[in-house]
Residue, then its C-alpha position, 0 to 999 in steps of 0.5 A: m888129902t881128898a878134894s871135892r868135885s871143884g877141887i876144894p881140899l877136904r880134911d879127914f874131919y871137921g870141928p869148930p873153927a878156932g876163935v870163931a863164934v857159931p853163926s846165928e843166922v836164921p833161915g829167911t833172913y839176910p843174907y839167906t844162906r840158910g834159905r829163902h823162907r822163915p822156918a814157919q814157911a820152910g816146911n811147905g816143900w818144893i814145886h815138883r816138875e818134870l821136863s816134858g815135850e814130845g811130838n806136836a803141841r797136842r801130844s805134848n798137852e796130853q803129856i803135861k796133863y798126865l804129869i799133872g794127874i800124877g802130882q806135878m805142880g809146875v809145867d816145864v816144856i822143852g822144844d825139839s832141836p829145830t824149835q830150840s834152833m829157831l827153825d820151823p819144822d818144814h826146814p829142809l834140814v830138820k825132817n828127821s828130828v821134828g818132835t823127837q827130842g821135845v815138842s815142835l812149836c812154830c806158830s801161835q796155834d801151837y801154843l794154844d794147843l800146848y796149853a789148852g786146859i792147863p790150870f794157869d791159876k794152879a800150875s806155874v808154866s816154865s819153858s826151855v824154848p828160846s825165851v822170846f818165843s816161849m814168853t810171847g807164845l805163853c802171852i797169846a795163850l793167856r790172852e785167849g784163855r782170858f787169864p790176866l798177864d799180871r797173875a801169870r806164874g812161871s819162867v823162861l830161861q835166859a843165857p845170852l852170853y853162853a847159849e850159842d856156844c854150848s847149846y843149840s845154835t840159833g845163828m843170831p849175834h850175841t848182841l841180838v840175843n842179849r837185847l831180846a833177853l833185856d826186852g823180855m825182862s823189861f816187858a815182864a817188869k811192867y806187865m808180868p810182876r809174878f813171872h820170872a822172865y829171867v831164869e839164870d840157867t846155869y844147868f845147861f852150860s854146866e852140863t859141858g862138864l863144869t865144876g860147881v865153882e865154874e858153873m856159879a861163877l859163870g852164872f854170876v857173870e851173866i846175872r851181873h851183866l844183865a843187871r847192869s844193862l837193865i839199870a842202864r835202861g833206867l830200871p831200878a834193881d827192885s823192879f826186876a831183881p825179885r823176879i830173877a831165879i837161878l836154875v842150878n845143876c846138881s852133880m853126884d857130889l852131895f855135900e858140895e852141891i848143898a854148899k854151892i846152893r847155900a853160897t849162891r844165896r849168900l853171894f846173890a843177897r850181898m851183891m844185890k844189896e851192896e852193889f846194885g842198891a836193892k832194898d826189897p827183901r824179895s830182891l835179895s833172896a834168890a829163888i833157886s830151882a834145880h835139875t838133877s844132872g843128865l850128864t851123870l846118867t848113863a846108858q849102861q845099867p839105866a836102873n842105876n840112874i834112879v839111885r843117882g836121881t834120888v841122891q841128887g834130889m836129896a841134896l837139893a831138898l837139903a839145900g832148900v830149893q824152890a823147885m826141882e826136876v829129877s832127870a829120867f832114868d832113860e835120859g841116856f837114850r831119849t826124852p822121858s818116857a811115861e814110866a820115867h816121868m812117873v819115877g821122877i815124880r814119885t822120887q820127889q814125892i817120897l823124898e818130901l812126904e816119907s823121908g821127913i827131909a822137908r820138915v826142917a829148914d836148912p837141916l845141915g846148917g851148923s854142920y862144921f863140914v857144911e859151913a866150912l865148905t859153904d865158905e870155901m865155895e863162896h870164896a872160890i865162886w866169887q874169885m872166879t867171877l871177878d877174874i872173868e870180869a877182869q878180862g873184859d866186857p862179858l858180851a865182848l868175851a862171848a863174841q870172841g869165843h872166850f866162853r866156848k873155850l871154857f866149855e870145850q876144855a871142861s868137856v874134854r876134862h870130864f870125859r878124860s876123868i871117866s875114861s882114865g878111871d879117876v872118877k868112878v861111874v858104876g856100870v861104866n868104868c867099874h862094876k860093869v856087866a856084860d851087854d847081854e845081861d844089862k836088861l833091866l829097864r832097857d826095853i823102856s829106855e830104848r823105845k824110839i820116838v819117830p819123827d813127826r812127818q805129819r807135823i811137817e805137812e801141817v806147817r806146809k798147809f798152814r803157810k799155803e792157806r794163810n793170808q800172806d800180805p799181813v804176814n809180810r807187813a808184820l815181818r817187815r815191821l819187826h825187821d825194821a824195829v831191830a834197828t830201833d830201841e823199841n821193845l821187840i816183845p809186843l812186836v813178836i806177839e803182833t807178828y805171831d798174830a799176823g800168822a808168821t812162824m817162829g822161823e820167819m821171825a828169827g830170820a827177819m831179826r837175823l837179817a836186820s842184824g847183818r846175818s843171813y836170814d837162814p844160817h843154813g842157807q836153805m830158806k829165803p825171806t818172803f817179805 
């Protein structure tokens, strides 16, 4: 007997379960297993996006406009490694990585440059930059562009339990990252009703090698933790749940990924209704977006990655996601080139416009195999969720390194499965070609992105020429507010406006939380 990627046993074939009636659920109705929208709305396809960001904000703005020009419907920005780590580009340790793996962002002008000329009324704006800064930077750009906050569409990612353990470390305690996530969600519930201030990003931590069951169980642990925290702040579920979205990963196990997404919608609906008392249908129908797996893409035979992205994109379309990003064929080498961006967008357009895959809602609904696998995934995800919660408070578990161990174990398991040949990867452990024959698309993939040294000088000049007194006052005000219950989002906007940088604000908040101003011991506070 074989098994799915998550270890669920698979039969040789599937038939109708004995004594069980065929489910009569209609897409767009509770518990939303078959999709968020009714059939009349389901044929509208999904939002086409590609991850973007390179060099400084002006260069990334040109990249975004190129993507919109070839058919991208939503913007998704990622920062370079200093930005993701909340370090300014003139930090002594980051000079070789500025602008090489994403866009360099550190002050309010950067966000004005990044979003200059972007049609906020037509394109949603999402960001993988740390949420407290990406959300406030967007608010400044919206304000300067005279676009109302309450009409803004887009999203920011939240992962307070996991980000420090499997992503860029910011040197902030879990309690502070958790508080900033809650502040952002509370702010948006009041001022940005169309904005997803909470995207549960299961993608990035599942890239450690987690299975689909592990990915979604950890996702539900975090969703439940943050929902309980918001309710404890006095916010009813219906004030924030409609703007929760889930960004899932998509591996090469096509049918398991479809079943995972169907099970996730069902679990989310039941949880919000039965446990958190939500009544608004929008609170029950989870918005699910997805990113095809970068972990599955290889440096060997990069052209094969186009096929992998297409298979994963097809799974996501069949599962009925609301938005999709197809990882670039050059992912094994760099952030996407213009050519790889084009292939990612065209892959989505061909799937939607030529294959007919989006014409029918939940086209695999009623399949004996898919329905059985959906049930199995639902049971396994929920059981693991409860097992984790039984071990203690999730925030305490995060501080104790519990989740870090899970990620480390998953990473070791994944790479051992490939090196042993248990999991076949074409071009890596089977069907290999000699290095001197592996030339297709390699010239594009191996183009280097040069560190943006001019950006470092720009930031140094910015610091030298600004008025330091209002900067110091704003940083002190932000620092002191960390010890209060005041929502920090408006204060971060004020501190940006005063001329402070992201690194300075992060340092002030670390210092107020009992941590070092600079986790690397290189920079000193000025206030």
